[in-house]
C-alpha positions as CSV (number, residue, x, y, z in Angstrom):
1,M,89.5,116.9,60.4
2,H,87.1,119.5,58.9
3,K,87.6,120.0,55.1
4,S,87.8,123.8,55.6
5,F,91.1,123.3,57.4
6,Y,92.5,121.3,54.5
7,A,91.2,124.0,52.1
8,I,93.0,126.7,54.1
9,A,96.2,124.6,54.2
10,M,96.0,123.9,50.5
11,I,95.6,127.5,49.5
12,S,98.3,128.7,51.9
13,G,100.5,125.9,50.7
14,T,100.0,127.1,47.2
15,I,100.7,130.7,48.1
16,I,103.8,129.9,50.2
17,G,106.2,128.6,47.5
18,A,109.6,129.3,46.1
19,G,108.9,133.1,46.1
20,I,109.5,133.2,49.9
21,F,113.2,132.7,49.4
22,S,113.6,135.8,47.2
23,L,112.1,138.1,49.8
24,P,115.0,138.6,52.3
25,Y,117.4,139.4,49.4
26,I,115.0,141.9,47.9
27,A,114.4,143.4,51.4
28,S,118.2,143.9,51.6
29,K,118.0,146.0,48.5
30,V,114.9,148.1,49.2
31,G,114.8,148.2,53.0
32,L,112.6,146.3,55.5
33,L,110.0,149.0,55.8
34,V,109.4,149.2,52.1
35,M,109.3,145.4,51.8
36,F,106.7,145.1,54.6
37,L,104.5,147.9,53.0
38,Y,104.6,146.0,49.8
39,I,103.6,142.7,51.5
40,L,100.8,144.4,53.4
41,V,99.3,146.5,50.6
42,L,99.6,143.8,47.9
43,G,98.4,141.2,50.4
44,I,95.2,143.2,51.0
45,L,94.6,143.9,47.2
46,I,95.4,140.3,46.2
47,N,93.1,139.0,48.8
48,Q,90.3,141.2,47.4
49,V,90.9,139.6,43.9
50,H,90.9,136.2,45.6
51,L,87.5,137.0,47.1
52,Y,86.2,138.2,43.7
53,L,87.3,134.9,42.2
54,G,85.7,133.0,45.0
55,E,82.4,134.7,44.3
56,I,82.8,133.9,40.6
57,A,83.5,130.3,41.4
58,L,80.3,130.1,43.6
59,Q,78.2,131.4,40.7
60,T,79.8,129.1,38.1
61,P,79.3,125.3,37.6
62,D,82.0,123.2,39.3
63,N,84.8,121.4,37.3
64,K,85.8,124.7,35.7
65,R,89.1,126.6,36.1
66,L,90.1,130.2,35.1
67,A,89.8,129.6,31.4
68,G,86.4,127.9,31.8
69,F,85.2,130.8,33.9
70,A,86.5,133.3,31.4
71,K,84.6,131.6,28.5
72,I,81.3,131.6,30.5
73,H,81.6,135.3,31.7
74,L,83.6,137.0,28.9
75,G,83.6,134.8,25.8
76,N,85.9,132.8,23.7
77,W,88.6,135.4,23.4
78,A,89.0,135.6,27.1
79,E,89.1,131.8,27.4
80,K,92.1,131.7,25.0
81,I,94.0,134.4,26.8
82,A,93.2,132.9,30.2
83,F,94.3,129.5,29.2
84,I,97.6,130.7,27.7
85,S,98.4,132.9,30.7
86,T,97.4,130.1,33.2
87,I,99.5,127.5,31.4
88,I,102.6,129.6,31.1
89,G,102.2,130.9,34.6
90,L,101.8,127.5,36.2
91,F,104.6,125.9,34.1
92,G,106.8,128.8,35.2
93,A,105.9,128.3,38.8
94,L,106.5,124.5,38.6
95,L,109.9,125.2,37.0
96,A,110.8,127.6,39.8
97,Y,109.8,125.1,42.5
98,L,111.7,122.4,40.7
99,I,114.9,124.5,40.5
100,I,115.0,125.6,44.1
101,G,113.3,122.5,45.6
102,G,115.9,120.2,44.0
103,E,118.6,122.4,45.3
104,F,117.2,122.3,48.8
105,L,116.8,118.5,48.7
106,G,120.3,118.1,47.5
107,N,121.6,120.3,50.3
108,L,119.6,118.3,52.8
109,L,120.5,114.8,51.6
110,S,123.8,115.0,49.7
111,P,126.0,115.1,52.9
112,Y,124.6,111.6,53.7
113,L,123.9,110.1,50.3
114,G,126.2,112.0,47.9
115,G,125.1,112.6,44.3
116,S,124.8,115.5,42.0
117,N,122.3,118.4,42.1
118,F,120.7,116.9,38.9
119,F,120.0,113.6,40.8
120,Y,118.1,115.5,43.5
121,V,116.1,117.5,41.0
122,L,115.0,114.2,39.5
123,L,114.2,112.8,43.0
124,F,112.2,115.9,43.8
125,F,110.4,115.7,40.4
126,S,109.7,111.9,40.8
127,S,108.3,112.2,44.3
128,A,106.0,115.2,43.5
129,S,104.8,113.7,40.2
130,L,103.7,110.5,41.9
131,V,101.7,112.4,44.5
132,I,100.1,114.6,41.8
133,F,99.2,111.4,40.0
134,G,97.4,110.1,43.2
135,G,95.0,113.0,43.2
136,I,93.6,115.8,45.3
137,K,92.7,113.8,48.5
138,A,96.3,112.8,49.0
139,I,97.6,116.3,48.2
140,A,95.2,118.0,50.6
141,K,96.4,115.9,53.6
142,I,100.0,116.3,52.6
143,E,99.5,120.1,52.3
144,F,97.9,120.3,55.8
145,W,100.6,118.3,57.6
146,G,103.4,119.8,55.5
147,M,102.2,123.3,56.4
148,F,102.0,122.3,60.1
149,L,105.6,121.0,60.0
150,F,106.8,124.0,58.0
151,L,105.4,126.5,60.5
152,T,106.8,124.5,63.4
153,I,110.3,124.5,61.9
154,L,110.2,128.2,61.1
155,L,109.1,129.1,64.7
156,F,111.7,126.8,66.2
157,I,114.5,128.4,64.3
158,F,113.2,131.9,65.0
159,F,113.0,131.5,68.8
160,K,116.1,129.3,69.1
161,E,118.3,131.8,67.2
162,K,116.6,135.1,67.8
163,S,119.6,136.3,69.7
164,L,121.6,136.3,66.4
165,I,119.1,138.8,64.9
166,S,120.8,142.2,64.7
167,G,118.8,145.3,64.9
168,A,121.4,147.0,62.7
169,N,120.8,144.6,59.9
170,L,117.0,145.2,60.1
171,V,117.4,149.0,59.7
172,L,120.2,148.8,57.1
173,L,119.7,151.5,54.5
174,P,119.9,150.2,50.9
175,G,122.0,152.4,48.7
176,S,120.4,151.6,45.3
177,L,116.8,152.8,45.7
178,G,117.5,155.8,43.5
179,S,118.3,153.5,40.5
180,G,114.7,152.3,40.3
181,N,114.6,149.5,42.9
182,W,111.5,151.0,44.5
183,F,109.5,148.6,42.2
184,L,111.8,145.7,42.5
185,P,109.6,143.8,45.0
186,Y,106.4,144.0,42.9
187,G,106.8,140.9,40.7
188,P,108.3,138.6,43.3
189,I,105.8,139.6,46.0
190,L,102.8,139.2,43.6
191,F,104.2,135.8,42.7
192,S,104.6,135.0,46.4
193,L,101.1,136.0,47.5
194,W,99.0,134.8,44.5
195,G,96.8,131.8,45.1
196,A,93.9,132.3,42.7
197,S,94.7,129.2,40.7
198,I,93.8,126.9,43.5
199,I,90.6,128.7,44.6
200,P,88.2,126.7,42.4
201,E,89.8,123.5,43.8
202,A,89.2,124.7,47.4
203,E,85.6,125.6,46.6
204,E,85.0,122.1,45.3
205,M,86.5,120.6,48.5
206,I,83.7,122.1,50.6
207,P,80.5,121.2,48.7
208,D,78.4,121.4,51.8
209,K,80.2,124.4,53.4
210,K,80.5,126.8,50.5
211,H,79.3,129.7,52.7
212,L,82.7,129.4,54.5
213,L,84.7,130.2,51.3
214,K,85.1,133.9,52.1
215,K,86.5,133.2,55.6
216,I,88.7,130.4,54.2
217,L,90.2,132.8,51.6
218,V,90.9,135.5,54.2
219,S,92.5,133.0,56.6
220,A,94.5,131.4,53.8
221,I,96.3,134.7,52.9
222,L,97.0,135.8,56.5
223,I,99.2,132.8,57.1
224,P,101.6,133.6,54.2
225,I,101.7,137.3,55.2
226,F,102.8,136.3,58.7
227,V,105.2,133.7,57.5
228,Y,106.8,136.1,55.0
229,M,107.4,138.8,57.6
230,L,108.8,136.4,60.1
231,F,111.0,134.7,57.6
232,T,112.3,138.1,56.2
233,I,113.1,139.3,59.7
234,L,114.9,136.0,60.6
235,V,117.1,135.9,57.5
236,L,117.8,139.6,57.0
237,G,118.3,140.1,60.7
238,I,121.0,137.4,60.8
239,T,122.7,137.7,57.4
240,G,122.2,141.5,56.7
241,H,124.1,142.6,53.6
242,E,125.4,139.0,53.1
243,T,121.8,137.8,52.4
244,T,121.9,135.4,49.4
245,K,119.4,135.3,46.5
246,S,118.0,132.0,47.8
247,A,118.2,133.1,51.4
248,L,118.9,129.6,53.0
249,G,122.5,129.3,51.8
250,G,123.6,132.4,53.7
251,L,121.5,131.5,56.7
252,A,122.9,127.9,56.9
253,S,126.5,129.2,56.7
254,V,125.9,131.5,59.7
255,L,123.9,129.1,61.9
256,G,126.3,126.2,61.3
257,N,125.9,122.4,60.9
258,G,123.5,122.0,63.8
259,F,120.8,123.8,62.0
260,T,121.7,123.1,58.4
261,S,119.5,120.1,57.9
262,L,116.6,121.7,59.6
263,I,116.9,124.8,57.4
264,F,117.0,122.9,54.1
265,L,114.1,120.6,55.3
266,F,112.2,123.8,55.7
267,G,113.0,124.8,52.2
268,F,112.2,121.4,50.7
269,L,108.8,121.3,52.5
270,T,107.9,124.7,51.2
271,T,108.6,124.1,47.6
272,F,107.3,120.5,47.6
273,N,103.9,121.6,48.9
274,A,103.7,124.4,46.4
275,F,104.7,122.1,43.5
276,L,101.8,119.8,44.5
277,S,99.1,122.5,44.5
278,A,100.3,124.1,41.3
279,G,100.6,120.7,39.6
280,V,97.1,119.5,40.4
281,T,95.7,122.8,39.4
282,L,97.4,122.7,36.0
283,K,96.5,119.0,35.5
284,K,92.8,119.8,36.2
285,S,92.9,122.7,33.8
286,F,94.0,120.3,31.1
287,L,91.3,117.8,32.2
288,Y,88.3,120.2,32.4
289,D,89.1,123.0,30.0
290,L,90.8,121.0,27.2
291,K,89.2,117.6,27.9
292,I,92.6,115.9,27.8
293,E,92.7,112.3,29.0
294,R,93.8,112.1,32.7
295,K,97.1,110.3,32.3
296,I,98.2,112.5,29.4
297,A,97.2,115.6,31.4
298,W,99.4,114.4,34.3
299,A,102.3,113.7,32.0
300,I,102.2,117.1,30.3
301,T,101.8,118.9,33.7
302,C,104.8,117.2,35.2
303,F,107.2,116.6,32.4
304,V,107.2,120.0,30.7
305,P,108.9,121.8,33.7
306,L,111.5,119.0,33.7
307,I,112.2,119.5,30.0
308,L,112.5,123.3,30.5
309,F,115.0,122.6,33.3
310,L,117.0,120.2,31.1
311,I,117.3,122.7,28.3
312,G,118.8,125.2,30.7
313,I,116.1,127.6,31.9
314,K,117.3,127.9,35.5
315,D,117.3,131.6,36.5
316,F,115.1,131.5,39.5
317,I,114.7,135.3,40.2
318,S,113.9,136.1,36.5
319,I,111.3,133.3,36.3
320,I,109.3,134.4,39.4
321,S,109.6,138.1,38.4
322,I,108.2,137.6,34.9
323,I,105.5,135.1,36.0
324,G,104.5,137.3,38.9
325,G,104.4,140.7,37.0
326,V,103.1,139.6,33.6
327,M,101.3,136.3,33.7
328,I,99.6,136.7,37.1
329,G,98.9,140.3,36.0
330,I,97.0,139.0,33.0
331,D,95.1,136.6,35.2
332,G,94.2,139.3,37.6
333,I,92.8,141.6,34.9
334,L,90.6,138.7,33.6
335,I,89.3,138.0,37.1
336,L,88.4,141.6,37.6
337,L,86.7,141.9,34.2
338,M,84.7,138.7,35.1
339,Y,83.7,140.1,38.4
340,H,82.7,143.4,36.8
341,K,80.2,141.5,34.7
342,I,78.5,140.1,37.8
343,N,78.8,143.2,40.0
344,R,79.1,146.4,38.1
345,K,78.7,148.6,41.2
346,N,82.1,147.7,42.6
347,L,84.4,150.6,41.7
348,L,87.5,149.1,43.2
349,V,87.8,146.9,40.1
350,Y,89.2,149.9,38.0
351,P,92.2,150.9,40.1
352,L,93.1,147.2,40.5
353,I,93.1,146.7,36.8
354,L,95.4,149.8,36.5
355,M,97.7,148.3,39.0
356,F,98.0,145.0,37.0
357,V,98.5,146.9,33.7
358,F,101.3,149.1,35.1
359,G,102.9,146.0,36.7
360,I,102.9,144.2,33.4
361,I,104.4,147.2,31.6
362,Y,107.1,147.6,34.3
363,E,108.1,143.9,34.3
364,I,108.4,143.7,30.5
365,I,110.5,146.9,30.3
366,Y,112.7,145.7,33.2
367,F,113.1,142.3,31.6
368,I,114.0,143.8,28.2
369,R,116.4,146.2,29.8
């Protein structure tokens, strides 16, 4: 199969991660229309940043990641900031995938095998870590077929149970927008749509087809936007005000035992694919930017999130909000500054930088509060 399809699957698989499971709950707080406006507007703006990074990647030597790009285009200060924000952001993403992916795997297998949630977190961790150790070729194929199965399951559940979707649930009016929840979706949606970390990897996958990178990036974000809207309609339409923070728990309780395994398989595939893409990106950042030996880079990448989990950092919503609003915001600003160096005529850079700055300020104030 053409490498461009694997590249699209890998980027989409990175974008569609644990963040998807926060979206129906947030939609129940702000309303479906507000949620969809956020997804569409942020999707367009984030895709523009992705395209900028793709252009930067094409004009920069291979085997570099965001920190390496920042050093070349902005200097040593930017390299340090980029590396810190990338490391913290990817570690946070891996931790979020580990938390909720282990939960989904436990819900999927524990009725048959028994065992504690901790056992399934370790099983999730072990399986994903071994695949990351195997390298990008194995991951690209797993991402492609995982994405195919993931979409098949989602469409099957949607069309099979669409009669349970209540129009009243979809137009329910949230009662807490006046308390400041208008900006609640920003961090989680930014986290859910961001795929910049994997773009250099995708660019290197198509050495003889680099002219297709722009089309690949556009296609790769359209899939998550469609999936997020469909998933939000499905969950919110069925569970309404009873929508849970992780989405699938409430959905499984309504649909019953016949669909429970399929629902949690859907959740496991989503988080497993995203863990693989984020993991290989972080490992290669250690390899290329810090020149760390391959096995040590793999060990740091995989074991730090597990250690964070073991010491008790397990609040899923808080993790994706702070990573999305702050760390991804910093990465976005750096990408825009780099692009400005190579194309000073593009005036869209300035409002996008302001968006990221305001987002960082909001998330920090909200977190402290």
